[in-house]
C-alpha positions as CSV (number, residue, x, y, z in Angstrom):
1,M,-17.5,11.4,-24.6
2,R,-15.8,11.9,-21.2
3,E,-16.1,8.2,-20.3
4,K,-14.9,7.2,-23.8
5,K,-11.8,9.4,-23.4
6,K,-11.2,8.2,-19.9
7,Y,-11.2,4.5,-20.8
8,G,-10.0,4.8,-24.4
9,F,-6.5,3.9,-25.5
10,S,-5.1,7.3,-24.5
11,P,-1.3,7.8,-24.0
12,E,-1.7,7.4,-20.2
13,N,-3.7,4.2,-20.6
14,R,-1.2,3.0,-23.1
15,R,1.6,3.5,-20.5
16,L,-0.4,1.6,-17.9
17,F,-1.0,-1.2,-20.5
18,L,2.7,-1.6,-21.2
19,R,3.5,-1.5,-17.5
20,G,0.9,-4.3,-17.0
21,M,2.5,-6.4,-19.8
22,K,5.9,-5.9,-18.1
23,D,4.6,-7.1,-14.7
24,G,2.8,-10.0,-16.4
25,V,5.9,-11.5,-18.0
26,P,7.1,-13.3,-14.7
27,I,3.5,-14.6,-14.3
28,S,3.6,-16.0,-17.8
29,L,6.8,-17.9,-17.1
30,G,5.3,-19.3,-13.9
31,Y,2.0,-20.2,-15.7
32,F,4.0,-22.1,-18.4
33,A,5.6,-24.3,-15.8
34,V,2.4,-25.1,-14.0
35,S,0.2,-25.6,-17.0
36,F,2.9,-27.9,-18.6
37,S,2.1,-30.5,-15.9
38,L,-1.6,-29.8,-16.4
39,G,-1.1,-30.6,-20.1
40,I,0.2,-34.0,-19.2
41,L,-3.1,-34.7,-17.3
42,A,-5.0,-33.3,-20.3
43,K,-3.3,-35.8,-22.6
44,K,-4.3,-38.7,-20.3
45,A,-7.9,-37.4,-20.5
46,G,-7.7,-37.7,-24.3
47,L,-7.4,-34.0,-25.3
48,S,-5.6,-32.9,-28.4
49,P,-3.0,-30.1,-28.3
50,F,-5.4,-27.7,-29.8
51,Q,-8.2,-28.7,-27.4
52,G,-5.8,-28.3,-24.4
53,F,-4.7,-24.9,-25.7
54,L,-8.4,-23.8,-26.1
55,A,-9.4,-25.1,-22.7
56,S,-6.6,-23.1,-21.0
57,L,-7.3,-20.1,-23.0
58,L,-10.9,-20.0,-21.9
59,C,-10.4,-21.3,-18.3
60,N,-7.2,-20.0,-16.8
61,A,-7.5,-21.8,-13.5
62,S,-5.3,-24.7,-12.4
63,A,-7.8,-26.2,-9.9
64,G,-10.7,-25.8,-12.2
65,E,-9.0,-27.4,-15.2
66,Y,-7.6,-30.2,-13.0
67,A,-11.1,-31.0,-11.9
68,A,-12.5,-30.7,-15.4
69,F,-9.8,-33.0,-16.9
70,T,-10.3,-35.5,-14.2
71,V,-14.0,-35.7,-14.9
72,I,-13.4,-35.9,-18.7
73,A,-11.0,-38.8,-18.2
74,E,-13.7,-40.6,-16.3
75,N,-16.2,-39.9,-19.2
76,G,-18.3,-37.7,-16.9
77,A,-21.4,-35.8,-18.0
78,Y,-21.2,-32.1,-19.0
79,I,-23.1,-31.1,-15.9
80,A,-20.5,-32.9,-13.8
81,I,-17.7,-31.0,-15.5
82,A,-19.5,-27.7,-15.0
83,L,-20.2,-28.3,-11.3
84,A,-16.7,-29.5,-10.6
85,T,-15.2,-26.4,-12.2
86,L,-17.7,-24.1,-10.4
87,V,-16.8,-25.6,-7.0
88,A,-13.0,-25.6,-7.7
89,N,-13.1,-21.9,-8.8
90,A,-15.5,-20.6,-6.2
91,R,-12.8,-18.5,-4.5
92,Y,-12.9,-16.2,-7.5
93,F,-16.3,-14.9,-6.4
94,L,-14.5,-13.5,-3.3
95,M,-11.7,-12.0,-5.4
96,S,-14.1,-10.4,-7.9
97,A,-16.1,-8.9,-5.0
98,A,-12.9,-7.3,-3.5
99,F,-11.7,-6.2,-6.9
100,A,-15.0,-4.5,-7.8
101,Q,-14.7,-2.3,-4.8
102,R,-11.6,-0.7,-6.2
103,L,-13.2,0.1,-9.6
104,D,-14.7,3.4,-10.7
105,P,-18.5,3.2,-10.1
106,D,-19.0,4.8,-13.5
107,M,-16.8,2.2,-15.3
108,P,-18.8,0.8,-18.3
109,F,-20.0,-2.8,-18.1
110,F,-17.9,-3.8,-21.0
111,H,-14.7,-3.2,-19.1
112,R,-16.0,-5.0,-16.0
113,F,-16.9,-8.0,-18.2
114,L,-13.4,-8.2,-19.7
115,L,-11.8,-7.8,-16.2
116,A,-13.9,-10.7,-14.9
117,F,-12.7,-13.0,-17.7
118,D,-9.2,-13.6,-16.3
119,M,-9.4,-12.7,-12.6
120,T,-6.7,-15.2,-11.5
121,D,-4.9,-15.3,-8.2
122,E,-1.8,-13.7,-9.7
123,I,-3.6,-11.1,-11.9
124,F,-5.7,-10.1,-8.9
125,G,-2.5,-9.9,-6.7
126,I,-0.6,-7.4,-8.9
127,S,-3.7,-5.4,-9.8
128,I,-5.1,-5.0,-6.3
129,S,-1.6,-4.0,-4.9
130,R,-1.7,-0.8,-6.9
131,E,-2.9,2.4,-5.1
132,G,-6.2,4.1,-5.7
133,I,-8.9,3.5,-8.2
134,L,-7.8,0.7,-10.5
135,N,-7.4,1.4,-14.2
136,P,-8.5,-1.6,-16.3
137,W,-5.7,-1.1,-18.9
138,Y,-3.0,-2.1,-16.4
139,T,-4.9,-5.4,-15.9
140,Y,-5.4,-5.9,-19.6
141,G,-1.7,-5.6,-20.2
142,A,-0.9,-8.2,-17.5
143,V,-3.5,-10.6,-19.0
144,I,-2.2,-10.2,-22.5
145,A,1.3,-11.1,-21.3
146,A,0.3,-13.9,-18.9
147,L,-2.5,-15.8,-20.6
148,P,-0.4,-17.1,-23.6
149,G,2.0,-18.7,-21.1
150,W,-0.8,-20.7,-19.6
151,S,-2.3,-21.8,-22.9
152,I,0.9,-22.6,-24.6
153,G,2.2,-24.5,-21.5
154,T,-0.8,-26.8,-21.6
155,M,-0.4,-27.4,-25.3
156,C,3.3,-28.2,-24.8
157,G,2.5,-30.5,-21.9
158,I,0.2,-32.5,-24.2
159,L,2.7,-32.6,-27.0
160,V,5.6,-33.7,-24.9
161,G,3.5,-36.0,-22.7
162,G,5.3,-37.9,-20.1
163,A,8.8,-37.4,-21.6
164,L,10.0,-35.2,-18.8
165,P,10.3,-36.7,-15.2
166,W,7.8,-35.3,-12.7
167,R,10.7,-34.0,-10.5
168,A,11.7,-31.7,-13.4
169,V,8.2,-30.5,-14.0
170,N,7.6,-29.8,-10.3
171,A,11.0,-27.9,-10.1
172,L,9.7,-25.6,-12.9
173,S,6.7,-24.7,-10.8
174,V,8.9,-23.0,-8.2
175,A,8.9,-19.9,-10.5
176,L,5.2,-19.3,-9.7
177,Y,5.8,-19.3,-5.9
178,G,8.7,-16.8,-6.5
179,M,6.2,-14.6,-8.3
180,F,3.8,-14.8,-5.4
181,F,6.5,-13.5,-3.0
182,A,7.3,-10.7,-5.4
183,V,3.6,-9.6,-5.1
184,I,3.3,-9.8,-1.3
185,I,6.7,-8.6,-0.1
186,P,6.6,-4.9,-1.2
187,P,3.3,-4.2,0.7
188,A,4.4,-6.2,3.7
189,R,7.6,-4.1,3.9
190,K,5.5,-0.9,3.9
191,S,3.0,-2.1,6.6
192,K,3.6,-4.2,9.7
193,T,-0.2,-4.9,9.7
194,V,0.0,-6.4,6.3
195,A,3.1,-8.4,7.2
196,G,1.4,-9.8,10.3
197,I,-1.7,-10.8,8.3
198,I,0.4,-12.6,5.7
199,L,2.2,-14.5,8.5
200,V,-1.2,-15.5,10.0
201,C,-2.3,-16.6,6.6
202,F,0.8,-18.9,6.2
203,A,0.3,-20.3,9.7
204,L,-3.4,-21.0,9.3
205,S,-3.0,-22.5,5.8
206,Y,-0.4,-24.9,7.2
207,L,-2.6,-25.9,10.1
208,C,-5.5,-26.6,7.8
209,T,-3.4,-29.2,6.1
210,V,-2.8,-31.1,9.3
211,I,-5.9,-30.7,11.4
212,P,-8.2,-33.7,11.1
213,W,-11.5,-33.1,9.3
214,V,-10.3,-29.8,8.0
215,R,-7.5,-31.3,5.9
216,D,-10.0,-33.6,4.2
217,L,-11.9,-30.6,2.8
218,P,-11.1,-29.7,-0.9
219,E,-8.3,-27.2,-1.2
220,G,-10.6,-24.6,-2.8
221,T,-13.1,-24.9,0.1
222,R,-10.3,-24.4,2.6
223,T,-9.1,-21.3,0.7
224,I,-12.6,-19.8,0.7
225,I,-13.1,-20.4,4.5
226,L,-9.7,-19.0,5.4
227,T,-10.2,-16.0,3.1
228,V,-13.6,-15.1,4.6
229,L,-12.4,-15.5,8.2
230,I,-9.0,-13.7,7.9
231,A,-10.4,-10.9,5.7
232,S,-13.3,-10.3,8.0
233,A,-11.1,-10.2,11.1
234,A,-8.6,-7.9,9.4
235,A,-11.4,-5.6,8.2
236,I,-12.8,-5.4,11.8
237,L,-9.5,-5.0,13.6
238,F,-7.7,-2.8,11.0
239,P,-10.4,-0.8,9.1
240,R,-9.2,1.3,6.2
241,K,-10.8,4.7,5.7
242,A,-12.4,5.1,2.3
243,Q,-10.8,7.7,0.0
244,P,-13.0,8.3,-3.0
245,E,-10.7,10.9,-4.4
246,E,-7.9,8.3,-4.9
247,T,-6.8,7.9,-8.5
248,E,-4.5,5.5,-10.2
249,A,-1.0,6.0,-8.8
250,E,1.9,6.9,-11.1
251,S,4.2,4.1,-11.9
């Protein structure tokens, strides 16, 4: 009964859910712009608007869907689609591992399963930036607000096709980068260590795009390598003391 009350739709959890929805709106707008261009690729692969909508609803990942649509366009086998998606989305294993460390050890599996369904870069960013033990209802609210933008954007991209010039579509994608800055700037202003690590991430990410051999690696692979190296170095050089008594901070 205690766990049911703790994770049920109580007034406190309802408040966090609504806060998550509010924070998820900018993400939804960015998702719409990015998935719109993805929908154009889906149309070339032969997907109908409903199929594109369903694909983005069940796989909210730009790199994974791009890989899947590319294989579909080439009439690849189902196993090829599954493997391409797995490799492109491998970075989410690292995010999920980091996210799980911030969850209540007594949290029911049902909530963990739902949280894992839509652990995207952006949802991870705004959720992990909250203080203390993470409450799943905040993340649920963010997902409810953001996921429709991704699915509807893909569908609209298929419907409109190539009517819009690529420059206009790429310009819309700037909104997603603005959202990323909104996620990382507040913690960077509070901690010089976090700000320094972010700058190191930017620098190394750029170098990986120009260094021979490294630049030829898939983008997802480069992301995984950088994440492991930078996160490991930061954990060793700037360890954070565990505080089991932490609870979800007030908004």
